[in-house]
C-alpha positions as protocol buffer text, in pm:
chain_id: "A"
residue {
  index: 1
  type: UNK
  ca { x: 8731 y: 10176 z: 7781 }
}
residue {
  index: 2
  type: UNK
  ca { x: 9019 y: 10018 z: 8008 }
}
residue {
  index: 3
  type: UNK
  ca { x: 9116 y: 10277 z: 8293 }
}
residue {
  index: 4
  type: UNK
  ca { x: 9509 y: 10355 z: 8266 }
}
residue {
  index: 5
  type: UNK
  ca { x: 9656 y: 10217 z: 8610 }
}
residue {
  index: 6
  type: UNK
  ca { x: 9743 y: 10411 z: 8873 }
}
residue {
  index: 7
  type: UNK
  ca { x: 10065 y: 10590 z: 8856 }
}
residue {
  index: 8
  type: UNK
  ca { x: 10350 y: 10502 z: 9075 }
}
residue {
  index: 9
  type: UNK
  ca { x: 10519 y: 10816 z: 9242 }
}
residue {
  index: 10
  type: UNK
  ca { x: 10754 y: 10879 z: 9523 }
}
residue {
  index: 11
  type: UNK
  ca { x: 10658 y: 10895 z: 9873 }
}
residue {
  index: 12
  type: UNK
  ca { x: 10643 y: 11269 z: 9980 }
}
residue {
  index: 13
  type: UNK
  ca { x: 10643 y: 11359 z: 10385 }
}
residue {
  index: 14
  type: UNK
  ca { x: 10240 y: 11461 z: 10319 }
}
residue {
  index: 15
  type: UNK
  ca { x: 10216 y: 11064 z: 10244 }
}
residue {
  index: 16
  type: UNK
  ca { x: 10338 y: 10973 z: 10623 }
}
residue {
  index: 17
  type: UNK
  ca { x: 9988 y: 10967 z: 10761 }
}
residue {
  index: 18
  type: UNK
  ca { x: 9833 y: 10755 z: 10483 }
}
residue {
  index: 19
  type: UNK
  ca { x: 10127 y: 10514 z: 10512 }
}
residue {
  index: 20
  type: UNK
  ca { x: 10091 y: 10476 z: 10878 }
}
residue {
  index: 21
  type: UNK
  ca { x: 9745 y: 10344 z: 10863 }
}
residue {
  index: 22
  type: UNK
  ca { x: 9785 y: 10159 z: 10575 }
}
residue {
  index: 23
  type: UNK
  ca { x: 10056 y: 9965 z: 10700 }
}
residue {
  index: 24
  type: UNK
  ca { x: 9947 y: 9923 z: 11060 }
}
residue {
  index: 25
  type: UNK
  ca { x: 9618 y: 9789 z: 10918 }
}
residue {
  index: 26
  type: UNK
  ca { x: 9857 y: 9504 z: 10837 }
}
residue {
  index: 27
  type: UNK
  ca { x: 10031 y: 9503 z: 11108 }
}
residue {
  index: 28
  type: UNK
  ca { x: 9963 y: 9097 z: 11163 }
}
residue {
  index: 29
  type: UNK
  ca { x: 10154 y: 9014 z: 10844 }
}
residue {
  index: 30
  type: UNK
  ca { x: 10398 y: 9348 z: 10869 }
}
residue {
  index: 31
  type: UNK
  ca { x: 10493 y: 9481 z: 11185 }
}
residue {
  index: 32
  type: UNK
  ca { x: 10298 y: 9773 z: 11391 }
}
residue {
  index: 33
  type: UNK
  ca { x: 10503 y: 10116 z: 11339 }
}
residue {
  index: 34
  type: UNK
  ca { x: 10477 y: 10437 z: 11512 }
}
residue {
  index: 35
  type: UNK
  ca { x: 10479 y: 10783 z: 11343 }
}
residue {
  index: 36
  type: UNK
  ca { x: 10839 y: 10849 z: 11474 }
}
residue {
  index: 37
  type: UNK
  ca { x: 10982 y: 10513 z: 11357 }
}
residue {
  index: 38
  type: UNK
  ca { x: 10815 y: 10556 z: 11004 }
}
residue {
  index: 39
  type: UNK
  ca { x: 10961 y: 10874 z: 10958 }
}
residue {
  index: 40
  type: UNK
  ca { x: 11309 y: 10717 z: 11045 }
}
residue {
  index: 41
  type: UNK
  ca { x: 11244 y: 10437 z: 10816 }
}
residue {
  index: 42
  type: UNK
  ca { x: 11135 y: 10664 z: 10534 }
}
residue {
  index: 43
  type: UNK
  ca { x: 11479 y: 10859 z: 10573 }
}
residue {
  index: 44
  type: UNK
  ca { x: 11665 y: 10545 z: 10566 }
}
residue {
  index: 45
  type: UNK
  ca { x: 11510 y: 10403 z: 10291 }
}
residue {
  index: 46
  type: UNK
  ca { x: 11686 y: 10319 z: 9950 }
}
residue {
  index: 47
  type: UNK
  ca { x: 11341 y: 10296 z: 9757 }
}
residue {
  index: 48
  type: UNK
  ca { x: 10997 y: 10389 z: 9854 }
}
residue {
  index: 49
  type: UNK
  ca { x: 10689 y: 10428 z: 9635 }
}
residue {
  index: 50
  type: UNK
  ca { x: 10333 y: 10471 z: 9633 }
}
residue {
  index: 51
  type: UNK
  ca { x: 10060 y: 10369 z: 9378 }
}
residue {
  index: 52
  type: UNK
  ca { x: 9767 y: 10636 z: 9335 }
}
residue {
  index: 53
  type: UNK
  ca { x: 9614 y: 10778 z: 9639 }
}
residue {
  index: 54
  type: UNK
  ca { x: 9812 y: 10522 z: 9809 }
}
residue {
  index: 55
  type: UNK
  ca { x: 9649 y: 10165 z: 9689 }
}
residue {
  index: 56
  type: UNK
  ca { x: 9966 y: 10094 z: 9760 }
}
residue {
  index: 57
  type: UNK
  ca { x: 10335 y: 10133 z: 9866 }
}
residue {
  index: 58
  type: UNK
  ca { x: 10659 y: 9959 z: 9916 }
}
residue {
  index: 59
  type: UNK
  ca { x: 10968 y: 10030 z: 10118 }
}
residue {
  index: 60
  type: UNK
  ca { x: 11308 y: 9925 z: 10070 }
}
residue {
  index: 61
  type: UNK
  ca { x: 11659 y: 9952 z: 10219 }
}
residue {
  index: 62
  type: UNK
  ca { x: 12008 y: 9900 z: 10076 }
}
residue {
  index: 63
  type: UNK
  ca { x: 12290 y: 9719 z: 10306 }
}
residue {
  index: 64
  type: UNK
  ca { x: 12391 y: 10079 z: 10426 }
}
residue {
  index: 65
  type: UNK
  ca { x: 12093 y: 10108 z: 10586 }
}
residue {
  index: 66
  type: UNK
  ca { x: 12102 y: 10189 z: 10978 }
}
residue {
  index: 67
  type: UNK
  ca { x: 11842 y: 9977 z: 11039 }
}
residue {
  index: 68
  type: UNK
  ca { x: 11790 y: 9705 z: 11316 }
}
residue {
  index: 69
  type: UNK
  ca { x: 11526 y: 9429 z: 11186 }
}
residue {
  index: 70
  type: UNK
  ca { x: 11635 y: 9097 z: 11253 }
}
residue {
  index: 71
  type: UNK
  ca { x: 11547 y: 8999 z: 10873 }
}
residue {
  index: 72
  type: UNK
  ca { x: 11726 y: 9287 z: 10733 }
}
residue {
  index: 73
  type: UNK
  ca { x: 12051 y: 9175 z: 10943 }
}
residue {
  index: 74
  type: UNK
  ca { x: 11999 y: 8844 z: 10847 }
}
residue {
  index: 75
  type: UNK
  ca { x: 12094 y: 8953 z: 10540 }
}
residue {
  index: 76
  type: UNK
  ca { x: 12377 y: 9218 z: 10590 }
}
residue {
  index: 77
  type: UNK
  ca { x: 12538 y: 8951 z: 10757 }
}
residue {
  index: 78
  type: UNK
  ca { x: 12556 y: 8720 z: 10431 }
}
residue {
  index: 79
  type: UNK
  ca { x: 12534 y: 8943 z: 10133 }
}
residue {
  index: 80
  type: UNK
  ca { x: 12776 y: 9251 z: 10091 }
}
residue {
  index: 81
  type: UNK
  ca { x: 12542 y: 9426 z: 9858 }
}
residue {
  index: 82
  type: UNK
  ca { x: 12166 y: 9398 z: 9876 }
}
residue {
  index: 83
  type: UNK
  ca { x: 11829 y: 9566 z: 9841 }
}
residue {
  index: 84
  type: UNK
  ca { x: 11600 y: 9443 z: 10110 }
}
residue {
  index: 85
  type: UNK
  ca { x: 11236 y: 9474 z: 10038 }
}
residue {
  index: 86
  type: UNK
  ca { x: 11070 y: 9535 z: 10369 }
}
residue {
  index: 87
  type: UNK
  ca { x: 10740 y: 9594 z: 10334 }
}
residue {
  index: 88
  type: UNK
  ca { x: 10501 y: 9602 z: 10010 }
}
residue {
  index: 89
  type: UNK
  ca { x: 10121 y: 9660 z: 10146 }
}
residue {
  index: 90
  type: UNK
  ca { x: 9821 y: 9691 z: 9891 }
}
residue {
  index: 91
  type: UNK
  ca { x: 9492 y: 9806 z: 10036 }
}
residue {
  index: 92
  type: UNK
  ca { x: 9211 y: 9599 z: 10069 }
}
residue {
  index: 93
  type: UNK
  ca { x: 9017 y: 9754 z: 9808 }
}
residue {
  index: 94
  type: UNK
  ca { x: 9278 y: 9746 z: 9559 }
}
residue {
  index: 95
  type: UNK
  ca { x: 9373 y: 9409 z: 9571 }
}
residue {
  index: 96
  type: UNK
  ca { x: 9369 y: 9213 z: 9246 }
}
residue {
  index: 97
  type: UNK
  ca { x: 9500 y: 9478 z: 9017 }
}
residue {
  index: 98
  type: UNK
  ca { x: 9868 y: 9395 z: 9005 }
}
residue {
  index: 99
  type: UNK
  ca { x: 9974 y: 9673 z: 9215 }
}
residue {
  index: 100
  type: UNK
  ca { x: 10230 y: 9445 z: 9407 }
}
residue {
  index: 101
  type: UNK
  ca { x: 10358 y: 9301 z: 9071 }
}
residue {
  index: 102
  type: UNK
  ca { x: 10397 y: 9684 z: 8942 }
}
residue {
  index: 103
  type: UNK
  ca { x: 10605 y: 9832 z: 9231 }
}
residue {
  index: 104
  type: UNK
  ca { x: 10839 y: 9481 z: 9259 }
}
residue {
  index: 105
  type: UNK
  ca { x: 10905 y: 9536 z: 8848 }
}
residue {
  index: 106
  type: UNK
  ca { x: 10978 y: 9888 z: 8912 }
}
residue {
  index: 107
  type: UNK
  ca { x: 11184 y: 9843 z: 9213 }
}
residue {
  index: 108
  type: UNK
  ca { x: 11391 y: 9569 z: 8984 }
}
residue {
  index: 109
  type: UNK
  ca { x: 11450 y: 9850 z: 8728 }
}
residue {
  index: 110
  type: UNK
  ca { x: 11543 y: 10117 z: 9008 }
}
residue {
  index: 111
  type: UNK
  ca { x: 11766 y: 9828 z: 9137 }
}
residue {
  index: 112
  type: UNK
  ca { x: 11942 y: 9770 z: 8816 }
}
residue {
  index: 113
  type: UNK
  ca { x: 12009 y: 10153 z: 8718 }
}
residue {
  index: 114
  type: UNK
  ca { x: 12190 y: 10151 z: 9064 }
}
residue {
  index: 115
  type: UNK
  ca { x: 12415 y: 9888 z: 9026 }
}
residue {
  index: 116
  type: UNK
  ca { x: 12284 y: 9643 z: 9236 }
}
residue {
  index: 117
  type: UNK
  ca { x: 12238 y: 9255 z: 9148 }
}
residue {
  index: 118
  type: UNK
  ca { x: 12046 y: 9118 z: 9450 }
}
residue {
  index: 119
  type: UNK
  ca { x: 11692 y: 9226 z: 9587 }
}
residue {
  index: 120
  type: UNK
  ca { x: 11609 y: 9027 z: 9908 }
}
residue {
  index: 121
  type: UNK
  ca { x: 11291 y: 8969 z: 10095 }
}
residue {
  index: 122
  type: UNK
  ca { x: 11116 y: 8747 z: 10367 }
}
residue {
  index: 123
  type: UNK
  ca { x: 10806 y: 8571 z: 10382 }
}
residue {
  index: 124
  type: UNK
  ca { x: 10606 y: 8431 z: 10690 }
}
residue {
  index: 125
  type: UNK
  ca { x: 10624 y: 8094 z: 10761 }
}
residue {
  index: 126
  type: UNK
  ca { x: 10466 y: 8088 z: 11093 }
}
residue {
  index: 127
  type: UNK
  ca { x: 10203 y: 8235 z: 11063 }
}
residue {
  index: 128
  type: UNK
  ca { x: 10196 y: 8082 z: 10699 }
}
residue {
  index: 129
  type: UNK
  ca { x: 10167 y: 8337 z: 10384 }
}
residue {
  index: 130
  type: UNK
  ca { x: 10128 y: 8106 z: 10087 }
}
residue {
  index: 131
  type: UNK
  ca { x: 9999 y: 8344 z: 9859 }
}
residue {
  index: 132
  type: UNK
  ca { x: 10332 y: 8535 z: 9920 }
}
residue {
  index: 133
  type: UNK
  ca { x: 10531 y: 8239 z: 9869 }
}
residue {
  index: 134
  type: UNK
  ca { x: 10366 y: 8196 z: 9509 }
}
residue {
  index: 135
  type: UNK
  ca { x: 10399 y: 8547 z: 9445 }
}
residue {
  index: 136
  type: UNK
  ca { x: 10768 y: 8589 z: 9505 }
}
residue {
  index: 137
  type: UNK
  ca { x: 10837 y: 8272 z: 9327 }
}
residue {
  index: 138
  type: UNK
  ca { x: 10643 y: 8378 z: 9009 }
}
residue {
  index: 139
  type: UNK
  ca { x: 10872 y: 8696 z: 9039 }
}
residue {
  index: 140
  type: UNK
  ca { x: 11207 y: 8503 z: 9019 }
}
residue {
  index: 141
  type: UNK
  ca { x: 11304 y: 8497 z: 9411 }
}
residue {
  index: 142
  type: UNK
  ca { x: 11476 y: 8186 z: 9526 }
}
residue {
  index: 143
  type: UNK
  ca { x: 11464 y: 8054 z: 9913 }
}
residue {
  index: 144
  type: UNK
  ca { x: 11780 y: 8115 z: 10032 }
}
residue {
  index: 145
  type: UNK
  ca { x: 11754 y: 8016 z: 10454 }
}
residue {
  index: 146
  type: UNK
  ca { x: 11506 y: 8067 z: 10720 }
}
residue {
  index: 147
  type: UNK
  ca { x: 11447 y: 8188 z: 11087 }
}
residue {
  index: 148
  type: UNK
  ca { x: 11260 y: 8179 z: 11423 }
}
residue {
  index: 149
  type: UNK
  ca { x: 11247 y: 8525 z: 11533 }
}
residue {
  index: 150
  type: UNK
  ca { x: 11084 y: 8760 z: 11802 }
}
residue {
  index: 151
  type: UNK
  ca { x: 11132 y: 8512 z: 12071 }
}
residue {
  index: 152
  type: UNK
  ca { x: 10960 y: 8217 z: 11842 }
}
residue {
  index: 153
  type: UNK
  ca { x: 10668 y: 8450 z: 11796 }
}
residue {
  index: 154
  type: UNK
  ca { x: 10758 y: 8431 z: 11425 }
}
residue {
  index: 155
  type: UNK
  ca { x: 10912 y: 8240 z: 11118 }
}
residue {
  index: 156
  type: UNK
  ca { x: 11002 y: 8345 z: 10809 }
}
residue {
  index: 157
  type: UNK
  ca { x: 11172 y: 8208 z: 10498 }
}
residue {
  index: 158
  type: UNK
  ca { x: 11450 y: 8418 z: 10304 }
}
residue {
  index: 159
  type: UNK
  ca { x: 11472 y: 8491 z: 9943 }
}
residue {
  index: 160
  type: UNK
  ca { x: 11683 y: 8618 z: 9700 }
}
residue {
  index: 161
  type: UNK
  ca { x: 11636 y: 8738 z: 9346 }
}
residue {
  index: 162
  type: UNK
  ca { x: 11945 y: 8807 z: 9108 }
}
residue {
  index: 163
  type: UNK
  ca { x: 11899 y: 9151 z: 8898 }
}
residue {
  index: 164
  type: UNK
  ca { x: 12084 y: 9158 z: 8573 }
}
residue {
  index: 165
  type: UNK
  ca { x: 12260 y: 9509 z: 8534 }
}
């Protein structure tokens, strides 16, 4: 018998400590967050969901968010209306279960219902993340640009996926 997949749920304030811990376990790929900064970002977010007992989570922002990420600002300078995927994190013990794909598919449905037509994200070039490049390509994202950020410490590739409404 195959177990049903863990549910996708809205994030609540009670989830914040676990989200912070999971995020910071993956700070090299994302960015380190302090508790106050995470609380602020969760309030600004367009869409935030988790799977199960925090096996994975996704956080996104729309163009109206008060967010100072250089990647988010890159998209804001180029697109009038969009949803930016800031971070998708899957716990090491939950990898290979399709959680990231499920979160993106749920996001795409939410984005479409909200009338948005563009989902954006970035993937690290330096340090490289070829698995993420392949994953986003398989989801239909197309490369639209690149940048070197954080004083030359990181290089990123920017992606966009069109969403039918």
